[in-house]
C-alpha positions in Angstrom: -80.9 -60.0 -49.9 -81.3 -57.5 -52.7 -79.1 -57.5 -55.8 -76.7 -54.9 -54.5 -76.1 -56.9 -51.2 -75.5 -60.1 -53.2 -73.1 -58.3 -55.4 -71.2 -56.9 -52.4 -71.1 -60.4 -50.9 -69.7 -61.9 -54.0 -67.1 -59.1 -54.4 -66.0 -59.6 -50.8 -65.7 -63.3 -51.3 -63.5 -62.8 -54.4 -61.4 -60.3 -52.6 -60.8 -62.7 -49.8 -59.8 -65.5 -52.2 -57.5 -63.3 -54.4 -56.0 -61.0 -51.8 -56.4 -62.3 -48.2 -55.7 -66.0 -48.9 -52.3 -65.4 -50.6 -51.4 -63.2 -47.7 -52.3 -65.9 -45.2 -50.4 -68.5 -47.2 -47.2 -66.3 -47.4 -47.4 -65.6 -43.5 -47.8 -69.4 -43.0 -44.7 -70.1 -45.0 -42.7 -67.6 -43.0 -43.8 -69.1 -39.8 -43.0 -72.7 -40.9 -39.7 -71.8 -42.4 -38.6 -69.9 -39.3 -36.7 -67.2 -41.3 -33.4 -66.4 -39.9 -33.0 -69.7 -38.1 -29.8 -71.4 -39.4 -30.8 -74.7 -38.0 -33.9 -75.1 -40.1 -34.2 -75.7 -43.9 -36.2 -73.1 -45.8 -39.7 -73.9 -46.8 -40.9 -72.8 -50.1 -44.2 -74.5 -50.4 -46.6 -76.9 -48.5 -48.9 -79.4 -50.1 -52.0 -80.7 -48.5 -53.1 -84.0 -49.9 -56.3 -85.6 -48.7 -56.2 -89.1 -47.2 -57.2 -91.6 -49.9 -58.9 -93.8 -47.3 -61.2 -90.9 -46.2 -62.0 -89.4 -49.6 -61.1 -92.1 -52.2 -59.4 -89.4 -54.2 -56.0 -87.8 -54.2 -56.8 -85.1 -56.9 -58.0 -82.5 -54.3 -54.6 -81.2 -53.3 -53.9 -77.6 -52.1 -50.5 -76.0 -52.5 -49.5 -73.1 -50.2 -46.9 -71.0 -51.9 -45.9 -67.3 -52.0 -47.2 -66.8 -55.4 -48.8 -63.3 -55.7 -46.3 -60.6 -56.8 -46.8 -57.3 -55.0 -47.6 -55.4 -58.1 -50.3 -57.8 -59.0 -51.7 -57.7 -55.5 -51.8 -53.8 -55.6 -53.5 -53.9 -59.0 -56.1 -56.3 -57.7 -56.7 -54.2 -54.6 -57.3 -51.2 -56.8 -59.8 -53.1 -59.0 -61.7 -54.3 -56.0 -61.8 -50.8 -54.5 -63.1 -49.3 -57.8 -65.7 -52.1 -58.1 -66.9 -51.3 -54.5 -67.1 -47.6 -55.3 -69.1 -48.4 -58.5 -71.6 -50.6 -56.5 -72.1 -47.8 -53.9 -73.1 -45.2 -56.4 
């Protein structure tokens, strides 16, 4: 890979972490909470905690929450778009 391809790969990875992962997490919360179902309690977050017996550690938790405001997401999308345009010049 040349420098441009590596840069594009890193930029794509960052975009996925900062933009796509929060979207997946938000959709997961919608599915789990079954919006509109009066018989189920709302779900605001999910925490994944590794099994201590398998890892020996509990400090590798992952919280799934709807945490990316729409204006922040739009701004990040714009920044990634501008960066991609700059790379392709």
